[in-house]
C-alpha positions in Angstrom: -16.6 29.0 -47.0 -18.7 26.2 -45.0 -18.2 23.4 -47.0 -16.6 19.8 -47.7 -13.4 20.2 -49.9 -11.5 17.4 -51.9 -7.8 17.4 -50.8 -6.4 20.8 -50.1 -3.4 21.3 -52.0 -1.9 25.5 -50.8 1.6 26.2 -50.6 0.3 28.3 -47.1 -0.2 24.7 -45.5 3.6 23.9 -45.3 4.3 26.2 -42.2 1.4 25.7 -40.5 0.6 23.6 -37.4 4.3 21.9 -37.7 6.4 21.4 -34.6 9.1 22.2 -37.2 12.1 22.7 -34.4 11.6 19.4 -33.6 13.1 18.2 -36.5 17.0 20.0 -36.4 18.4 16.3 -37.4 18.3 14.2 -40.1 15.9 11.2 -39.4 16.6 7.8 -41.0 16.2 7.7 -44.3 12.7 6.0 -46.1 13.2 3.4 -48.9 14.8 4.9 -52.0 12.9 7.7 -53.8 13.5 6.1 -57.4 10.5 4.0 -57.4 8.5 7.0 -55.9 9.9 9.2 -58.8 9.1 6.7 -61.2 5.6 6.3 -59.9 4.7 9.6 -60.7 4.3 9.7 -64.5 2.2 6.6 -64.3 0.0 8.4 -62.0 -0.3 11.1 -64.0 -1.1 9.3 -67.0 -3.8 7.0 -65.3 -5.7 9.8 -63.6 -7.4 11.1 -66.2 -8.9 7.3 -67.0 -9.8 6.9 -63.2 -11.9 10.0 -63.4 -13.7 9.0 -66.1 -14.0 5.6 -64.9 -15.2 6.7 -61.9 -17.7 8.9 -63.6 -19.4 5.8 -65.7 -19.3 4.0 -62.7 -21.6 6.5 -60.5 -24.0 7.3 -63.6 -24.6 3.4 -63.8 -25.0 3.0 -60.0 -27.5 6.2 -60.2 -30.9 4.9 -60.1 -30.6 2.5 -58.0 -29.2 5.0 -55.8 -32.3 7.3 -56.0 -34.3 4.3 -54.9 -32.1 4.0 -51.7 -32.7 7.8 -51.2 -36.1 7.4 -51.6 -35.9 5.4 -48.6 -34.0 7.1 -46.6 -35.7 10.2 -47.4 -39.1 8.8 -46.2 -37.1 7.1 -43.2 -36.1 10.8 -42.3 -40.0 11.8 -42.1 -39.7 13.7 -45.6 -43.3 14.2 -47.2 -44.5 11.7 -50.4 -44.5 14.4 -52.8 -41.1 15.5 -52.1 -40.0 11.9 -52.2 -41.7 11.1 -55.4 -41.8 14.9 -57.0 -38.1 16.0 -55.8 -36.0 12.6 -55.1 -37.5 10.4 -57.9 -36.4 13.7 -60.3 -32.5 14.3 -59.2 -30.2 14.0 -61.9 -27.0 12.6 -62.2 -24.3 15.9 -62.8 -20.8 14.4 -63.9 -19.2 17.4 -63.6 -19.4 17.5 -59.9 -18.1 13.1 -59.7 -15.4 15.6 -62.0 -14.6 18.4 -59.6 -14.6 16.2 -57.0 -11.4 13.8 -58.3 -9.6 16.3 -59.8 -6.5 17.3 -57.9 -4.9 21.1 -59.6 -2.3 20.2 -61.2 -0.1 23.1 -59.8 0.1 24.7 -56.4 -1.4 28.0 -55.3 0.7 30.7 -54.1 -0.1 33.3 -51.7 1.0 36.2 -53.7 -1.6 34.3 -56.5 -4.4 34.0 -53.7 -4.0 36.8 -51.6 -4.2 39.4 -54.8 -6.8 38.0 -56.6 -8.8 38.1 -53.5 -7.7 41.5 -51.2 -8.5 43.8 -54.2 -8.7 47.2 -54.4 -12.6 46.9 -55.4 -13.5 44.4 -52.9 -12.1 47.2 -50.3 -14.0 49.8 -51.9 -17.0 48.0 -51.9 -16.6 46.7 -48.8 -16.8 50.3 -47.7 -19.7 51.4 -49.4 -21.5 48.3 -48.0 -20.4 49.5 -44.5 -22.3 52.9 -44.5 -25.3 51.1 -46.6 -25.7 48.3 -43.6 -24.4 50.4 -41.0 -27.6 49.6 -38.7 -27.6 46.2 -39.2 -24.1 45.8 -38.8 -23.7 48.0 -35.2 -26.9 45.4 -34.5 -25.4 42.3 -34.9 -22.2 43.6 -33.2 -23.9 44.1 -30.1 -25.5 41.0 -30.9 -23.3 39.1 -32.0 -20.0 40.2 -31.1 -18.9 40.3 -34.3 -17.7 43.7 -35.8 -19.1 44.7 -38.9 -15.8 45.0 -41.0 -15.6 40.8 -40.7 -18.9 40.2 -41.7 -18.2 42.0 -44.8 -15.0 40.4 -45.5 -16.7 37.1 -45.2 -19.2 38.0 -47.6 -16.6 39.8 -50.0 -14.6 37.0 -49.9 -17.0 34.3 -50.5 -19.5 35.8 -52.9 -18.4 39.0 -54.1 -21.2 40.4 -51.4 -23.4 38.4 -53.0 -22.9 38.8 -56.7 -22.0 35.5 -57.7 -23.6 32.8 -55.4 -23.4 29.6 -57.8 -25.3 28.3 -60.6 -25.5 24.7 -60.0 -28.2 22.9 -58.5 -28.1 22.0 -54.6 -30.0 19.0 -54.9 -29.1 17.9 -57.5 -25.4 18.0 -56.6 -26.0 16.7 -53.6 -27.8 13.8 -54.9 -24.3 13.1 -57.4 -22.1 13.2 -54.1 -24.5 11.5 -51.7 -24.1 8.3 -54.1 -20.1 8.3 -54.8 -19.1 5.9 -51.8 -16.4 7.9 -51.3 -18.1 10.2 -49.3 -21.8 9.4 -49.8 -22.3 9.3 -45.8 -21.7 13.0 -45.3 -23.4 14.4 -48.3 -26.8 12.0 -47.9 -26.7 13.5 -44.8 -26.3 16.6 -46.7 -28.8 15.7 -48.7 -31.6 14.9 -46.4 -30.9 18.4 -44.4 -31.2 20.5 -47.8 -34.4 18.4 -48.7 -36.1 19.7 -45.4 -35.1 23.5 -45.9 -37.0 22.7 -49.4 -40.2 21.5 -47.5 -39.4 23.9 -44.2 -39.4 27.3 -46.2 -41.0 25.8 -49.3 -38.0 26.8 -51.3 -38.2 26.2 -55.6 -35.4 23.7 -56.3 -34.7 26.8 -59.1 -34.2 28.9 -56.5 -31.7 26.4 -54.5 -28.3 27.2 -56.5 -25.0 27.5 -55.4 -21.1 25.3 -56.0 -20.8 22.3 -56.9 -20.7 20.7 -53.5 -24.2 22.1 -52.5 -22.9 25.8 -50.2 -25.4 28.0 -51.2 -26.6 31.9 -50.9 -24.5 34.9 -49.8 -22.5 33.0 -47.3 -22.2 30.1 -49.0 -23.9 27.7 -46.3 -24.0 23.9 -46.3 -27.2 22.8 -45.6 -26.4 21.4 -42.2 -25.1 24.8 -41.3 -28.0 26.6 -42.7 -30.5 24.3 -40.9 -28.5 25.3 -37.6 -27.5 28.7 -37.9 -29.4 30.6 -40.6 -31.5 33.4 -38.7 -34.7 35.3 -40.2 -32.8 38.7 -40.1 -35.8 41.0 -41.9 -38.5 39.6 -39.8 -40.8 38.0 -42.9 -41.1 34.0 -41.6 -38.2 32.9 -43.5 -34.5 32.7 -43.5 -33.4 33.0 -47.0 -29.9 33.3 -47.7 -30.4 33.7 -51.4 -32.5 36.7 -51.7 -32.5 38.4 -48.1 -29.2 40.2 -47.3 -30.6 41.1 -43.7 -30.6 36.9 -43.4 -27.4 36.3 -44.5 -25.5 38.7 -42.6 -26.9 37.7 -39.2 -26.7 33.9 -39.7 -22.8 34.7 -40.9 -22.8 36.5 -37.3 -24.6 33.9 -35.5 -22.5 31.2 -37.1 -19.3 33.2 -36.2 -20.3 33.5 -32.3 -21.1 29.7 -32.5 -17.5 29.3 -33.9 -16.4 31.4 -31.1 -15.3 34.4 -32.1 -13.9 36.6 -29.7 -15.2 39.6 -28.7 -13.3 42.9 -28.7 -10.5 40.9 -30.2 -9.5 40.9 -33.6 -8.0 38.5 -35.6 -4.5 38.6 -35.9 -1.7 41.1 -37.8 1.0 41.8 -39.7 4.3 42.1 -37.9 7.8 42.6 -38.8 10.5 39.9 -37.8 14.1 40.8 -36.9 17.3 40.0 -38.7 18.4 36.3 -37.8 14.9 35.1 -36.5 15.1 31.6 -35.3 12.1 30.4 -36.9 11.8 28.0 -34.2 8.2 28.1 -33.3 5.6 28.3 -36.5 1.9 27.7 -37.5 -0.9 26.8 -34.6 0.5 24.2 -32.7 3.9 26.8 -32.0 2.0 29.3 -30.1 3.2 31.4 -27.8 1.9 34.5 -25.6 2.2 38.2 -27.3 4.6 38.6 -24.4 7.1 36.3 -25.4 6.7 37.6 -29.4 7.9 40.4 -28.3 11.1 39.2 -26.6 11.8 38.0 -29.5 11.8 41.6 -31.4 8.9 41.0 -33.3 7.2 44.3 -33.9 4.1 45.9 -35.7 4.3 47.1 -39.1 4.5 50.7 -37.5 7.9 50.0 -35.1 5.8 49.8 -32.4 6.2 47.1 -30.2 3.1 44.5 -29.7 0.1 45.2 -27.1 0.7 44.0 -23.8 -2.7 42.0 -23.6 -2.5 38.5 -22.1 -3.5 36.0 -25.6 -1.5 33.8 -27.4 -0.4 33.9 -31.0 1.0 31.9 -33.8 3.1 32.6 -36.6 2.6 32.0 -40.3 4.9 32.5 -42.7 2.4 32.0 -45.7 5.4 33.0 -48.3 8.2 32.1 -46.4 10.7 34.4 -44.5 11.3 37.0 -47.7 6.9 37.5 -47.9 5.1 38.9 -45.2 4.8 37.6 -41.3 1.6 36.7 -39.8 0.5 36.4 -35.8 -2.6 34.8 -35.8 -4.7 35.1 -32.6 -7.9 32.9 -31.5 -9.9 34.8 -34.0 -8.4 33.3 -36.6 -8.3 30.1 -35.6 -11.9 31.0 -35.7 -11.9 31.7 -39.5 -9.9 28.9 -40.2 -12.9 26.5 -38.7 -15.1 28.6 -41.3 -12.8 27.3 -44.2 -9.4 25.1 -43.4 -7.0 27.4 -45.5 -4.5 29.7 -44.1 -4.5 31.7 -47.5 -8.2 32.7 -46.8 -8.0 33.3 -43.1 -5.2 35.7 -43.6 -7.3 37.4 -46.0 -10.3 37.7 -44.6 -8.4 39.3 -41.8 -6.4 41.8 -43.8 -9.7 42.3 -45.8 -11.6 43.2 -42.7 -9.1 45.4 -41.4 -8.7 47.6 -44.6 -12.2 47.7 -45.2 -12.2 49.1 -41.8 -9.6 52.0 -42.9 -6.5 50.2 -42.7 -3.4 50.2 -44.5 -2.4 47.5 -47.1 0.3 44.9 -46.5 3.9 46.1 -45.5 5.5 43.5 -47.3 3.7 42.7 -50.4 3.7 39.1 -51.2 6.8 37.8 -52.8 6.0 36.4 -56.2 6.8 32.5 -56.4 6.8 30.4 -58.8 3.9 27.9 -59.0 4.6 24.3 -58.2 3.6 21.2 -60.3 2.4 18.5 -58.4 5.2 16.2 -60.1 8.0 18.9 -59.0 6.3 18.8 -55.5 6.5 14.5 -55.8 10.0 15.3 -57.1 11.5 17.4 -54.4 9.6 15.1 -51.9 11.5 12.0 -53.0 14.8 14.0 -53.1 14.3 14.5 -49.3 13.5 11.5 -48.2 17.1 10.2 -50.3 18.9 12.1 -48.5 17.8 11.5 -45.4 15.0 13.3 -44.3 11.9 11.4 -44.0 8.8 13.2 -45.5 6.5 9.7 -46.1 5.7 9.1 -49.2 5.6 11.5 -51.8 2.5 12.5 -53.0 2.2 16.0 -54.3 1.0 17.4 -51.3 2.6 19.8 -49.3 1.7 19.2 -45.8 3.3 19.0 -42.1 5.7 16.0 -43.0 7.5 18.1 -45.7 7.6 21.1 -44.2 9.4 19.6 -40.9 11.8 17.9 -43.6 12.3 20.7 -45.4 12.9 22.9 -42.4 15.3 20.0 -41.6 17.3 20.3 -44.7 17.2 24.2 -44.6 19.6 23.5 -41.4 21.5 21.2 -42.4 22.5 23.5 -45.6 23.1 26.6 -43.8 19.9 27.7 -45.3 17.3 30.5 -43.6 14.8 27.1 -41.9 11.5 28.8 -42.7 10.1 25.7 -43.9 9.2 26.8 -47.1 9.6 24.8 -50.4 11.9 28.3 -52.0 13.9 27.6 -55.4 16.7 27.7 -52.9 15.5 24.7 -51.8 15.1 23.1 -55.1 18.8 23.9 -56.0 20.1 22.7 -53.2 18.7 19.4 -54.1 19.5 19.0 -57.8 16.3 19.8 -58.8 16.0 22.4 -61.9 12.4 24.1 -61.8 
């Protein structure tokens, strides 16, 4: 999804883009974790009050903000009719502020994420639509270099192949976020782009519905992406991403091409790792030539050697060493430019493979306990206390946490995959 999000809290990020091997020795301890652990409870208790206060403050300031937005619209060259009839009547949406401010209480495990999205229904529906839209999709593959199965996979994940495009007013949502100081500049720009799209294509406000953050249409483009990459695929003179499948799929192909899609390359693949694998190179920052992975006895899921092609690949372990392993190629990075989630990129790639006739995963995603933010904060505090500095406990499993976990695992002669497994919690004296 082409959108701006709040804090991303996905366990997938813990093995991503981290030079984990650099942390084989314990760094200096940070200040005592006691204060950080004590802070967890008070922070949790105040979060709901903070959100309510933010909603009320934004509601109180909204009328004045609309006046400012009208002036901005005038400076952007929007018509008096748009300024006086549309901008003047934009509505504050409290739910948008609530969704923007809230951080999920629990992490999302890869098994939970993947199994809900790479479903048999999506595979079968994707295969059906591959046949239905074969002529268009083959044309797009020839022109933009993006194979049909990938365009369908994005479509399937974003809106269930167009069956659910969101129901919230894009203009009201964007106005609400533009008037919230935290990311006002970004969302003001997006609102102006949405207003220009309304004028250019004479869209009705009721047509312009989407997500709470303003993503819209079959492929959930933000207004700026819509303005820059949307294509009139059916030749009716209008790029309508809500009502025209041809427009939406053509626009997706155009956008992926501009993101750097590599023609004639796949996204990556599931692989099998040998016993006693070192896990020295994990994530995007530790990519190696495919030949280097082959020398480490990494093979395809059918046991065959990796292809002898001159490309780089990065290793991802979204569920730790007990789950599936993936090598991501350059097109994996392109998918990540569409949505900055490793879970999403892996799922897009695998769903595309399945739509194209591929097999299910060789190694099923292992079920892991969902971790609450407070559990993660405690984990981080305990790592700090043990001398593995991961920074201030914040409940978000990012690069520092992954590096600290791996360093701790090595100190305990555990498999050093940087993953917050139950064994890591137990070794730190934490009961899940």
